[in-house]
LOLUMVEX-735538 format. One record per residue (C-alpha): residue number from 1; x, y, z. Coordinates in steps of 0.1 Angstrom, whole numbers, plus 5000, padded with zeros to 4 digits. Layout:
BEGIN
<n:NUM&c1:X&c2:Y&c3:Z>
...
***
This chain:
BEGIN
<n:1&c1:5212&c2:6415&c3:7224>
<n:2&c1:5176&c2:6411&c3:7212>
<n:3&c1:5165&c2:6376&c3:7204>
<n:4&c1:5145&c2:6369&c3:7171>
<n:5&c1:5123&c2:6338&c3:7165>
<n:6&c1:5130&c2:6318&c3:7134>
<n:7&c1:5105&c2:6321&c3:7105>
<n:8&c1:5092&c2:6286&c3:7111>
<n:9&c1:5084&c2:6293&c3:7147>
<n:10&c1:5068&c2:6327&c3:7137>
<n:11&c1:5045&c2:6310&c3:7111>
<n:12&c1:5036&c2:6282&c3:7136>
<n:13&c1:5025&c2:6308&c3:7162>
<n:14&c1:5003&c2:6326&c3:7135>
<n:15&c1:4988&c2:6293&c3:7125>
<n:16&c1:4980&c2:6284&c3:7161>
<n:17&c1:4963&c2:6318&c3:7166>
<n:18&c1:4942&c2:6313&c3:7135>
<n:19&c1:4932&c2:6278&c3:7145>
<n:20&c1:4924&c2:6290&c3:7180>
<n:21&c1:4901&c2:6317&c3:7166>
<n:22&c1:4883&c2:6292&c3:7143>
<n:23&c1:4878&c2:6268&c3:7173>
<n:24&c1:4865&c2:6296&c3:7194>
<n:25&c1:4843&c2:6315&c3:7169>
<n:26&c1:4836&c2:6290&c3:7141>
<n:27&c1:4845&c2:6294&c3:7104>
<n:28&c1:4861&c2:6327&c3:7093>
<n:29&c1:4835&c2:6353&c3:7082>
<n:30&c1:4828&c2:6354&c3:7044>
<n:31&c1:4840&c2:6386&c3:7028>
<n:32&c1:4811&c2:6409&c3:7020>
<n:33&c1:4804&c2:6412&c3:6983>
<n:34&c1:4794&c2:6446&c3:6969>
<n:35&c1:4785&c2:6457&c3:6933>
<n:36&c1:4791&c2:6493&c3:6926>
<n:37&c1:4772&c2:6507&c3:6896>
<n:38&c1:4768&c2:6540&c3:6878>
<n:39&c1:4732&c2:6542&c3:6864>
<n:40&c1:4718&c2:6566&c3:6838>
<n:41&c1:4714&c2:6593&c3:6864>
<n:42&c1:4712&c2:6600&c3:6901>
<n:43&c1:4681&c2:6592&c3:6921>
<n:44&c1:4661&c2:6620&c3:6937>
<n:45&c1:4625&c2:6610&c3:6930>
<n:46&c1:4618&c2:6577&c3:6947>
<n:47&c1:4580&c2:6572&c3:6942>
<n:48&c1:4575&c2:6549&c3:6911>
<n:49&c1:4538&c2:6557&c3:6910>
<n:50&c1:4543&c2:6595&c3:6909>
<n:51&c1:4567&c2:6595&c3:6879>
<n:52&c1:4576&c2:6574&c3:6849>
<n:53&c1:4613&c2:6582&c3:6852>
<n:54&c1:4633&c2:6551&c3:6844>
<n:55&c1:4658&c2:6556&c3:6872>
<n:56&c1:4629&c2:6557&c3:6897>
<n:57&c1:4614&c2:6525&c3:6882>
<n:58&c1:4648&c2:6508&c3:6884>
<n:59&c1:4652&c2:6519&c3:6920>
<n:60&c1:4618&c2:6505&c3:6928>
<n:61&c1:4626&c2:6471&c3:6913>
<n:62&c1:4654&c2:6468&c3:6938>
<n:63&c1:4631&c2:6472&c3:6969>
<n:64&c1:4595&c2:6464&c3:6958>
<n:65&c1:4579&c2:6434&c3:6943>
<n:66&c1:4548&c2:6428&c3:6921>
<n:67&c1:4518&c2:6406&c3:6922>
<n:68&c1:4525&c2:6392&c3:6887>
<n:69&c1:4556&c2:6391&c3:6866>
<n:70&c1:4562&c2:6392&c3:6829>
<n:71&c1:4588&c2:6368&c3:6814>
<n:72&c1:4609&c2:6373&c3:6782>
<n:73&c1:4581&c2:6358&c3:6761>
<n:74&c1:4557&c2:6384&c3:6774>
<n:75&c1:4538&c2:6357&c3:6793>
<n:76&c1:4523&c2:6365&c3:6827>
<n:77&c1:4535&c2:6345&c3:6857>
<n:78&c1:4526&c2:6346&c3:6894>
<n:79&c1:4551&c2:6366&c3:6915>
<n:80&c1:4538&c2:6377&c3:6949>
<n:81&c1:4504&c2:6360&c3:6942>
<n:82&c1:4486&c2:6334&c3:6922>
<n:83&c1:4454&c2:6344&c3:6904>
<n:84&c1:4422&c2:6326&c3:6896>
<n:85&c1:4397&c2:6339&c3:6870>
<n:86&c1:4360&c2:6332&c3:6874>
<n:87&c1:4341&c2:6314&c3:6847>
<n:88&c1:4323&c2:6346&c3:6837>
<n:89&c1:4357&c2:6364&c3:6833>
<n:90&c1:4347&c2:6391&c3:6857>
<n:91&c1:4364&c2:6382&c3:6890>
<n:92&c1:4402&c2:6379&c3:6895>
<n:93&c1:4410&c2:6363&c3:6929>
<n:94&c1:4446&c2:6368&c3:6941>
<n:95&c1:4462&c2:6346&c3:6967>
<n:96&c1:4494&c2:6358&c3:6983>
<n:97&c1:4522&c2:6332&c3:6986>
<n:98&c1:4535&c2:6322&c3:7020>
<n:99&c1:4564&c2:6340&c3:7037>
<n:100&c1:4560&c2:6375&c3:7022>
<n:101&c1:4574&c2:6402&c3:7045>
<n:102&c1:4579&c2:6439&c3:7044>
<n:103&c1:4614&c2:6452&c3:7052>
<n:104&c1:4603&c2:6461&c3:7087>
<n:105&c1:4595&c2:6425&c3:7094>
<n:106&c1:4557&c2:6427&c3:7092>
<n:107&c1:4537&c2:6404&c3:7070>
<n:108&c1:4524&c2:6414&c3:7036>
<n:109&c1:4486&c2:6414&c3:7038>
<n:110&c1:4458&c2:6416&c3:7012>
<n:111&c1:4448&c2:6451&c3:7023>
<n:112&c1:4483&c2:6464&c3:7015>
<n:113&c1:4479&c2:6451&c3:6979>
<n:114&c1:4444&c2:6466&c3:6976>
<n:115&c1:4456&c2:6500&c3:6987>
<n:116&c1:4486&c2:6497&c3:6963>
<n:117&c1:4464&c2:6489&c3:6933>
<n:118&c1:4440&c2:6517&c3:6941>
<n:119&c1:4468&c2:6543&c3:6941>
<n:120&c1:4484&c2:6529&c3:6909>
<n:121&c1:4450&c2:6529&c3:6891>
<n:122&c1:4447&c2:6567&c3:6896>
<n:123&c1:4479&c2:6574&c3:6876>
<n:124&c1:4486&c2:6546&c3:6852>
<n:125&c1:4471&c2:6547&c3:6817>
<n:126&c1:4462&c2:6510&c3:6817>
<n:127&c1:4452&c2:6510&c3:6854>
<n:128&c1:4427&c2:6538&c3:6846>
<n:129&c1:4411&c2:6515&c3:6820>
<n:130&c1:4408&c2:6487&c3:6845>
<n:131&c1:4393&c2:6512&c3:6870>
<n:132&c1:4367&c2:6524&c3:6844>
<n:133&c1:4352&c2:6489&c3:6844>
<n:134&c1:4358&c2:6479&c3:6880>
<n:135&c1:4329&c2:6469&c3:6902>
<n:136&c1:4349&c2:6463&c3:6933>
<n:137&c1:4384&c2:6456&c3:6947>
<n:138&c1:4383&c2:6441&c3:6982>
<n:139&c1:4399&c2:6418&c3:7007>
<n:140&c1:4382&c2:6384&c3:7008>
<n:141&c1:4404&c2:6364&c3:7032>
<n:142&c1:4436&c2:6363&c3:7053>
<n:143&c1:4457&c2:6359&c3:7021>
<n:144&c1:4432&c2:6367&c3:6994>
<n:145&c1:4416&c2:6397&c3:6977>
<n:146&c1:4394&c2:6400&c3:6946>
<n:147&c1:4392&c2:6424&c3:6916>
<n:148&c1:4357&c2:6423&c3:6901>
<n:149&c1:4349&c2:6440&c3:6868>
<n:150&c1:4316&c2:6451&c3:6853>
<n:151&c1:4324&c2:6434&c3:6820>
<n:152&c1:4352&c2:6411&c3:6807>
<n:153&c1:4385&c2:6429&c3:6800>
<n:154&c1:4409&c2:6405&c3:6783>
<n:155&c1:4441&c2:6426&c3:6787>
<n:156&c1:4437&c2:6430&c3:6825>
<n:157&c1:4465&c2:6406&c3:6836>
<n:158&c1:4489&c2:6419&c3:6809>
<n:159&c1:4484&c2:6454&c3:6823>
<n:160&c1:4488&c2:6442&c3:6859>
<n:161&c1:4521&c2:6424&c3:6849>
<n:162&c1:4535&c2:6452&c3:6828>
<n:163&c1:4572&c2:6455&c3:6835>
<n:164&c1:4575&c2:6492&c3:6831>
<n:165&c1:4560&c2:6526&c3:6836>
<n:166&c1:4540&c2:6526&c3:6856>
<n:167&c1:4546&c2:6493&c3:6873>
<n:168&c1:4520&c2:6483&c3:6900>
<n:169&c1:4545&c2:6478&c3:6928>
<n:170&c1:4532&c2:6466&c3:6961>
<n:171&c1:4537&c2:6488&c3:6991>
<n:172&c1:4525&c2:6487&c3:7028>
<n:173&c1:4490&c2:6501&c3:7032>
<n:174&c1:4502&c2:6530&c3:7053>
<n:175&c1:4524&c2:6541&c3:7024>
<n:176&c1:4500&c2:6532&c3:6996>
<n:177&c1:4473&c2:6554&c3:7012>
<n:178&c1:4494&c2:6585&c3:7003>
<n:179&c1:4474&c2:6606&c3:6978>
<n:180&c1:4484&c2:6597&c3:6942>
<n:181&c1:4496&c2:6632&c3:6935>
<n:182&c1:4518&c2:6634&c3:6965>
<n:183&c1:4552&c2:6616&c3:6970>
<n:184&c1:4554&c2:6586&c3:6993>
<n:185&c1:4578&c2:6587&c3:7023>
<n:186&c1:4603&c2:6559&c3:7032>
<n:187&c1:4615&c2:6529&c3:7014>
<n:188&c1:4597&c2:6500&c3:7030>
<n:189&c1:4592&c2:6473&c3:7004>
<n:190&c1:4592&c2:6435&c3:7002>
<n:191&c1:4617&c2:6431&c3:6974>
<n:192&c1:4651&c2:6413&c3:6973>
<n:193&c1:4670&c2:6444&c3:6985>
<n:194&c1:4664&c2:6472&c3:7010>
<n:195&c1:4677&c2:6507&c3:7012>
<n:196&c1:4703&c2:6513&c3:7040>
<n:197&c1:4717&c2:6546&c3:7028>
<n:198&c1:4703&c2:6573&c3:7005>
<n:199&c1:4718&c2:6606&c3:6996>
<n:200&c1:4695&c2:6621&c3:6969>
<n:201&c1:4713&c2:6626&c3:6936>
<n:202&c1:4746&c2:6612&c3:6950>
<n:203&c1:4744&c2:6576&c3:6962>
<n:204&c1:4720&c2:6548&c3:6971>
<n:205&c1:4732&c2:6517&c3:6991>
<n:206&c1:4710&c2:6486&c3:6989>
<n:207&c1:4715&c2:6456&c3:7012>
<n:208&c1:4703&c2:6421&c3:7006>
<n:209&c1:4670&c2:6415&c3:7024>
<n:210&c1:4676&c2:6383&c3:7042>
<n:211&c1:4640&c2:6375&c3:7049>
<n:212&c1:4630&c2:6378&c3:7012>
<n:213&c1:4616&c2:6345&c3:6998>
<n:214&c1:4620&c2:6344&c3:6960>
<n:215&c1:4591&c2:6331&c3:6939>
<n:216&c1:4595&c2:6296&c3:6926>
<n:217&c1:4615&c2:6289&c3:6894>
<n:218&c1:4644&c2:6306&c3:6877>
<n:219&c1:4643&c2:6343&c3:6871>
<n:220&c1:4632&c2:6352&c3:6836>
<n:221&c1:4629&c2:6390&c3:6830>
<n:222&c1:4606&c2:6401&c3:6858>
<n:223&c1:4591&c2:6367&c3:6867>
<n:224&c1:4605&c2:6338&c3:6888>
<n:225&c1:4630&c2:6337&c3:6916>
<n:226&c1:4647&c2:6371&c3:6922>
<n:227&c1:4677&c2:6359&c3:6941>
<n:228&c1:4701&c2:6384&c3:6956>
<n:229&c1:4735&c2:6368&c3:6952>
<n:230&c1:4755&c2:6398&c3:6966>
<n:231&c1:4754&c2:6415&c3:7000>
<n:232&c1:4752&c2:6450&c3:6988>
<n:233&c1:4746&c2:6471&c3:6956>
<n:234&c1:4758&c2:6507&c3:6956>
<n:235&c1:4746&c2:6532&c3:6930>
<n:236&c1:4771&c2:6560&c3:6927>
<n:237&c1:4764&c2:6592&c3:6907>
<n:238&c1:4793&c2:6604&c3:6886>
<n:239&c1:4794&c2:6638&c3:6868>
<n:240&c1:4800&c2:6626&c3:6832>
<n:241&c1:4807&c2:6596&c3:6810>
<n:242&c1:4844&c2:6600&c3:6809>
<n:243&c1:4847&c2:6599&c3:6847>
<n:244&c1:4825&c2:6568&c3:6849>
<n:245&c1:4845&c2:6551&c3:6821>
<n:246&c1:4877&c2:6559&c3:6839>
<n:247&c1:4862&c2:6544&c3:6871>
<n:248&c1:4852&c2:6513&c3:6853>
<n:249&c1:4886&c2:6508&c3:6837>
<n:250&c1:4904&c2:6512&c3:6870>
<n:251&c1:4880&c2:6488&c3:6889>
<n:252&c1:4865&c2:6516&c3:6911>
<n:253&c1:4831&c2:6506&c3:6898>
<n:254&c1:4817&c2:6473&c3:6884>
<n:255&c1:4789&c2:6484&c3:6861>
<n:256&c1:4781&c2:6514&c3:6839>
<n:257&c1:4747&c2:6517&c3:6823>
<n:258&c1:4751&c2:6545&c3:6798>
<n:259&c1:4786&c2:6547&c3:6783>
<n:260&c1:4791&c2:6574&c3:6756>
<n:261&c1:4788&c2:6559&c3:6721>
<n:262&c1:4820&c2:6577&c3:6711>
<n:263&c1:4840&c2:6560&c3:6740>
<n:264&c1:4827&c2:6525&c3:6734>
<n:265&c1:4859&c2:6515&c3:6714>
<n:266&c1:4880&c2:6522&c3:6745>
<n:267&c1:4858&c2:6498&c3:6766>
<n:268&c1:4856&c2:6472&c3:6739>
<n:269&c1:4894&c2:6470&c3:6737>
<n:270&c1:4897&c2:6462&c3:6774>
<n:271&c1:4898&c2:6424&c3:6779>
<n:272&c1:4887&c2:6428&c3:6815>
<n:273&c1:4853&c2:6443&c3:6805>
<n:274&c1:4822&c2:6432&c3:6787>
<n:275&c1:4803&c2:6457&c3:6765>
<n:276&c1:4770&c2:6444&c3:6752>
<n:277&c1:4735&c2:6454&c3:6740>
<n:278&c1:4712&c2:6435&c3:6763>
<n:279&c1:4679&c2:6451&c3:6753>
<n:280&c1:4675&c2:6439&c3:6717>
<n:281&c1:4641&c2:6455&c3:6714>
<n:282&c1:4656&c2:6489&c3:6718>
<n:283&c1:4641&c2:6522&c3:6729>
<n:284&c1:4625&c2:6553&c3:6713>
<n:285&c1:4635&c2:6589&c3:6717>
<n:286&c1:4605&c2:6613&c3:6720>
<n:287&c1:4596&c2:6649&c3:6723>
<n:288&c1:4565&c2:6659&c3:6744>
<n:289&c1:4547&c2:6692&c3:6742>
<n:290&c1:4526&c2:6709&c3:6769>
<n:291&c1:4489&c2:6712&c3:6757>
<n:292&c1:4479&c2:6736&c3:6785>
<n:293&c1:4497&c2:6768&c3:6773>
<n:294&c1:4506&c2:6787&c3:6742>
<n:295&c1:4520&c2:6780&c3:6717>
<n:296&c1:4514&c2:6743&c3:6718>
<n:297&c1:4478&c2:6744&c3:6729>
<n:298&c1:4474&c2:6753&c3:6692>
<n:299&c1:4473&c2:6722&c3:6670>
<n:300&c1:4487&c2:6740&c3:6640>
<n:301&c1:4517&c2:6751&c3:6660>
<n:302&c1:4523&c2:6716&c3:6672>
<n:303&c1:4521&c2:6705&c3:6636>
<n:304&c1:4546&c2:6732&c3:6627>
<n:305&c1:4571&c2:6719&c3:6652>
<n:306&c1:4566&c2:6684&c3:6640>
<n:307&c1:4572&c2:6694&c3:6604>
<n:308&c1:4605&c2:6712&c3:6614>
<n:309&c1:4620&c2:6680&c3:6629>
<n:310&c1:4642&c2:6655&c3:6610>
<n:311&c1:4647&c2:6623&c3:6630>
<n:312&c1:4682&c2:6618&c3:6615>
<n:313&c1:4694&c2:6651&c3:6630>
<n:314&c1:4684&c2:6638&c3:6665>
<n:315&c1:4698&c2:6603&c3:6660>
<n:316&c1:4731&c2:6615&c3:6646>
<n:317&c1:4735&c2:6639&c3:6676>
<n:318&c1:4724&c2:6615&c3:6703>
<n:319&c1:4739&c2:6582&c3:6690>
<n:320&c1:4760&c2:6589&c3:6659>
<n:321&c1:4766&c2:6553&c3:6650>
<n:322&c1:4741&c2:6538&c3:6626>
<n:323&c1:4746&c2:6503&c3:6639>
<n:324&c1:4728&c2:6515&c3:6671>
<n:325&c1:4699&c2:6534&c3:6656>
<n:326&c1:4671&c2:6534&c3:6630>
<n:327&c1:4646&c2:6559&c3:6618>
<n:328&c1:4611&c2:6550&c3:6630>
<n:329&c1:4579&c2:6570&c3:6630>
<n:330&c1:4557&c2:6544&c3:6648>
<n:331&c1:4542&c2:6557&c3:6680>
<n:332&c1:4542&c2:6521&c3:6693>
<n:333&c1:4577&c2:6512&c3:6681>
<n:334&c1:4590&c2:6495&c3:6649>
<n:335&c1:4591&c2:6458&c3:6650>
<n:336&c1:4560&c2:6455&c3:6672>
<n:337&c1:4526&c2:6441&c3:6662>
<n:338&c1:4512&c2:6477&c3:6661>
<n:339&c1:4542&c2:6494&c3:6645>
<n:340&c1:4523&c2:6515&c3:6620>
<n:341&c1:4540&c2:6547&c3:6609>
<n:342&c1:4512&c2:6567&c3:6591>
<n:343&c1:4516&c2:6604&c3:6594>
<n:344&c1:4554&c2:6603&c3:6603>
<n:345&c1:4567&c2:6608&c3:6567>
<n:346&c1:4583&c2:6642&c3:6573>
<n:347&c1:4601&c2:6630&c3:6604>
<n:348&c1:4617&c2:6601&c3:6586>
<n:349&c1:4623&c2:6618&c3:6553>
<n:350&c1:4643&c2:6649&c3:6562>
<n:351&c1:4616&c2:6672&c3:6577>
<n:352&c1:4597&c2:6699&c3:6558>
<n:353&c1:4608&c2:6734&c3:6568>
<n:354&c1:4586&c2:6751&c3:6542>
<n:355&c1:4556&c2:6733&c3:6557>
<n:356&c1:4567&c2:6743&c3:6592>
<n:357&c1:4569&c2:6780&c3:6583>
<n:358&c1:4535&c2:6778&c3:6565>
<n:359&c1:4518&c2:6762&c3:6596>
<n:360&c1:4535&c2:6787&c3:6619>
<n:361&c1:4519&c2:6816&c3:6599>
<n:362&c1:4485&c2:6799&c3:6597>
<n:363&c1:4486&c2:6792&c3:6634>
<n:364&c1:4491&c2:6828&c3:6642>
<n:365&c1:4523&c2:6824&c3:6662>
<n:366&c1:4528&c2:6855&c3:6683>
<n:367&c1:4564&c2:6850&c3:6693>
<n:368&c1:4557&c2:6833&c3:6726>
<n:369&c1:4591&c2:6817&c3:6736>
<n:370&c1:4592&c2:6779&c3:6738>
<n:371&c1:4607&c2:6768&c3:6771>
<n:372&c1:4625&c2:6736&c3:6766>
<n:373&c1:4639&c2:6716&c3:6795>
<n:374&c1:4675&c2:6706&c3:6789>
<n:375&c1:4690&c2:6678&c3:6809>
<n:376&c1:4728&c2:6681&c3:6813>
<n:377&c1:4737&c2:6649&c3:6831>
<n:378&c1:4719&c2:6621&c3:6812>
<n:379&c1:4741&c2:6611&c3:6782>
<n:380&c1:4712&c2:6596&c3:6762>
<n:381&c1:4691&c2:6628&c3:6762>
<n:382&c1:4714&c2:6658&c3:6765>
<n:383&c1:4715&c2:6666&c3:6728>
<n:384&c1:4678&c2:6665&c3:6718>
<n:385&c1:4669&c2:6699&c3:6732>
<n:386&c1:4699&c2:6715&c3:6714>
<n:387&c1:4689&c2:6699&c3:6681>
<n:388&c1:4652&c2:6709&c3:6686>
<n:389&c1:4661&c2:6745&c3:6695>
<n:390&c1:4681&c2:6748&c3:6663>
<n:391&c1:4653&c2:6734&c3:6641>
<n:392&c1:4625&c2:6753&c3:6658>
<n:393&c1:4644&c2:6786&c3:6655>
<n:394&c1:4650&c2:6779&c3:6618>
<n:395&c1:4612&c2:6775&c3:6614>
<n:396&c1:4606&c2:6808&c3:6631>
<n:397&c1:4599&c2:6799&c3:6668>
<n:398&c1:4616&c2:6817&c3:6696>
<n:399&c1:4632&c2:6792&c3:6720>
<n:400&c1:4645&c2:6794&c3:6756>
<n:401&c1:4666&c2:6765&c3:6768>
<n:402&c1:4665&c2:6757&c3:6806>
<n:403&c1:4696&c2:6737&c3:6816>
<n:404&c1:4693&c2:6714&c3:6846>
<n:405&c1:4701&c2:6679&c3:6858>
<n:406&c1:4678&c2:6650&c3:6847>
<n:407&c1:4661&c2:6646&c3:6881>
<n:408&c1:4652&c2:6683&c3:6881>
<n:409&c1:4636&c2:6677&c3:6847>
<n:410&c1:4617&c2:6648&c3:6862>
<n:411&c1:4604&c2:6671&c3:6889>
<n:412&c1:4597&c2:6701&c3:6868>
<n:413&c1:4579&c2:6683&c3:6840>
<n:414&c1:4552&c2:6674&c3:6866>
<n:415&c1:4545&c2:6712&c3:6871>
<n:416&c1:4514&c2:6727&c3:6855>
<n:417&c1:4527&c2:6762&c3:6861>
<n:418&c1:4529&c2:6786&c3:6832>
<n:419&c1:4562&c2:6782&c3:6813>
<n:420&c1:4572&c2:6817&c3:6823>
<n:421&c1:4566&c2:6809&c3:6859>
<n:422&c1:4585&c2:6776&c3:6863>
<n:423&c1:4566&c2:6754&c3:6839>
<n:424&c1:4576&c2:6742&c3:6804>
<n:425&c1:4566&c2:6739&c3:6768>
<n:426&c1:4586&c2:6709&c3:6757>
<n:427&c1:4609&c2:6682&c3:6771>
<n:428&c1:4626&c2:6650&c3:6757>
<n:429&c1:4630&c2:6616&c3:6770>
<n:430&c1:4633&c2:6579&c3:6759>
<n:431&c1:4611&c2:6548&c3:6763>
<n:432&c1:4619&c2:6511&c3:6761>
<n:433&c1:4598&c2:6496&c3:6733>
<n:434&c1:4580&c2:6470&c3:6756>
<n:435&c1:4565&c2:6499&c3:6776>
<n:436&c1:4550&c2:6517&c3:6746>
<n:437&c1:4541&c2:6488&c3:6723>
<n:438&c1:4503&c2:6490&c3:6727>
<n:439&c1:4477&c2:6518&c3:6732>
<n:440&c1:4470&c2:6504&c3:6766>
<n:441&c1:4504&c2:6507&c3:6781>
<n:442&c1:4518&c2:6536&c3:6762>
<n:443&c1:4516&c2:6566&c3:6786>
<n:444&c1:4518&c2:6591&c3:6758>
<n:445&c1:4487&c2:6576&c3:6740>
<n:446&c1:4464&c2:6589&c3:6768>
<n:447&c1:4442&c2:6620&c3:6763>
<n:448&c1:4424&c2:6621&c3:6796>
<n:449&c1:4435&c2:6657&c3:6805>
<n:450&c1:4445&c2:6658&c3:6841>
<n:451&c1:4447&c2:6620&c3:6842>
<n:452&c1:4471&c2:6619&c3:6812>
<n:453&c1:4509&c2:6619&c3:6812>
<n:454&c1:4528&c2:6651&c3:6815>
<n:455&c1:4516&c2:6675&c3:6788>
<n:456&c1:4479&c2:6667&c3:6797>
<n:457&c1:4461&c2:6664&c3:6763>
<n:458&c1:4424&c2:6661&c3:6766>
<n:459&c1:4406&c2:6645&c3:6736>
<n:460&c1:4375&c2:6623&c3:6739>
<n:461&c1:4376&c2:6613&c3:6703>
<n:462&c1:4411&c2:6598&c3:6708>
<n:463&c1:4400&c2:6581&c3:6740>
<n:464&c1:4372&c2:6565&c3:6719>
<n:465&c1:4398&c2:6550&c3:6696>
<n:466&c1:4416&c2:6535&c3:6726>
<n:467&c1:4383&c2:6520&c3:6737>
<n:468&c1:4378&c2:6506&c3:6702>
<n:469&c1:4412&c2:6489&c3:6705>
<n:470&c1:4403&c2:6476&c3:6740>
<n:471&c1:4369&c2:6463&c3:6729>
<n:472&c1:4381&c2:6446&c3:6697>
<n:473&c1:4372&c2:6409&c3:6696>
<n:474&c1:4402&c2:6397&c3:6677>
<n:475&c1:4437&c2:6407&c3:6666>
<n:476&c1:4425&c2:6420&c3:6632>
<n:477&c1:4402&c2:6445&c3:6650>
<n:478&c1:4430&c2:6456&c3:6674>
<n:479&c1:4453&c2:6462&c3:6645>
<n:480&c1:4427&c2:6483&c3:6627>
<n:481&c1:4421&c2:6504&c3:6658>
<n:482&c1:4459&c2:6507&c3:6664>
<n:483&c1:4464&c2:6521&c3:6628>
<n:484&c1:4437&c2:6547&c3:6634>
<n:485&c1:4454&c2:6556&c3:6667>
<n:486&c1:4487&c2:6561&c3:6650>
<n:487&c1:4472&c2:6584&c3:6624>
<n:488&c1:4453&c2:6604&c3:6649>
<n:489&c1:4482&c2:6607&c3:6673>
<n:490&c1:4505&c2:6620&c3:6646>
<n:491&c1:4479&c2:6645&c3:6632>
<n:492&c1:4472&c2:6659&c3:6667>
<n:493&c1:4509&c2:6656&c3:6676>
<n:494&c1:4503&c2:6639&c3:6710>
<n:495&c1:4541&c2:6634&c3:6710>
<n:496&c1:4569&c2:6633&c3:6685>
<n:497&c1:4587&c2:6599&c3:6679>
<n:498&c1:4623&c2:6607&c3:6672>
<n:499&c1:4637&c2:6573&c3:6662>
<n:500&c1:4647&c2:6540&c3:6677>
<n:501&c1:4680&c2:6531&c3:6693>
<n:502&c1:4699&c2:6505&c3:6714>
<n:503&c1:4722&c2:6512&c3:6743>
<n:504&c1:4751&c2:6490&c3:6753>
<n:505&c1:4759&c2:6484&c3:6789>
<n:506&c1:4795&c2:6479&c3:6802>
<n:507&c1:4806&c2:6458&c3:6832>
<n:508&c1:4836&c2:6442&c3:6848>
<n:509&c1:4842&c2:6405&c3:6840>
<n:510&c1:4842&c2:6400&c3:6878>
<n:511&c1:4804&c2:6401&c3:6874>
<n:512&c1:4784&c2:6372&c3:6861>
<n:513&c1:4748&c2:6365&c3:6856>
<n:514&c1:4738&c2:6399&c3:6842>
<n:515&c1:4702&c2:6393&c3:6833>
<n:516&c1:4691&c2:6398&c3:6797>
<n:517&c1:4664&c2:6424&c3:6806>
<n:518&c1:4653&c2:6456&c3:6789>
<n:519&c1:4669&c2:6476&c3:6817>
<n:520&c1:4694&c2:6466&c3:6845>
<n:521&c1:4683&c2:6446&c3:6875>
<n:522&c1:4707&c2:6431&c3:6900>
<n:523&c1:4691&c2:6399&c3:6912>
<n:524&c1:4709&c2:6368&c3:6900>
<n:525&c1:4742&c2:6388&c3:6896>
<n:526&c1:4772&c2:6375&c3:6914>
<n:527&c1:4808&c2:6389&c3:6918>
<n:528&c1:4840&c2:6371&c3:6922>
<n:529&c1:4871&c2:6386&c3:6939>
***
């Protein structure tokens, strides 16, 4: 007959084994903590200088760092470097803090930063303005480099610390020397996380960079100590909002950035979840036209499209819940110091279809189809192309919708090909208000032709208005210039503001420390079992 040990003997033997392993190998290993998130879209484009796509910017914040950071009061703080300004306000000397390393283990050096800034200046609207007045940008020591201007430029540090599109992220020199119109290769940054697995459009796995030394102080927006409190962050791509919400409810994922407005009550009723609007400043929907090709190389036809649009139609379709949106015709956002709305009256008061048809006739529209890029997988901007197509057809335009995922839109909108040969006439997107609230950082308020944002308007008179803003000696002068910029931008239809909105995020209560930032970041976030 088989002999069986008593329960007490069995437990004692297990305890002895555990004790033996602790004595032999030290304390038991801590369980690895992983946050799984579904962001606004999958990641395919990974170069944050080549595109203003928010998902690319968010990806970049995980792995790169910045020289300066902006806090929640819009104040500039040292991040990778401190800065000293000369008495004549012309020279900015940056000193890198100790312990900065790239993910490959090599030291961050001043020539890396110089190369990074030079590449960024070629594409960013504010960076171009700095470059216009730059006398030199050069290494001055083992940990120092200097930016020298031809004349004082007061907003320089604000531009260098801007938290969004395009952010001057620091990269190794070998990466930053990539031509500004070509994508970088690899993911070698110096930020709090590093990429350990990347499947384009499907999944990104970030791992805590153990050699990262946070800046001093507590993290506040994009300044201070960016401390990684979990071992890994995984970004999973899911096909639709319902799938992601089911995954959040079941505990399969921990965070969801863009839940459908219609499904918010389901999440809000779950005591194990938090649903909250973190970005109180909100965002702005916009439509952008291509100035290179017919019909929108014709000002009257751009004005016809503008007259056909009614903001409320777009907001009702995209958001649907008035508590999350407001009509706003300000190119620099409502509630900002430069939130003028001149020229947007038809947008915010129901549109003017009769005016649209009149302008269409005056502009000599010849029936050229308007190719509109239609993202199918980004919940916040899937409806705008459909609403636009309906209104434009009603005005008399012919419209061709091109369905594709958002990352394909991001790639295709950079093409200058003819609309009939793989290009485009119009696309829609959204901007956070802090990244468009001045003429210096708003990418759409740039009329430098090939150096401008997608759509490529070229207008020296408008650039003169931006210079007037930049050269103003006081806030009254800047406001006067900003009001002129608003009126000119609406008359020329540099872009179409389509209203302001806020977007709640949803996350498991297992997470704590979600930063109160305009868009999700994962430093300072911890997870309990």
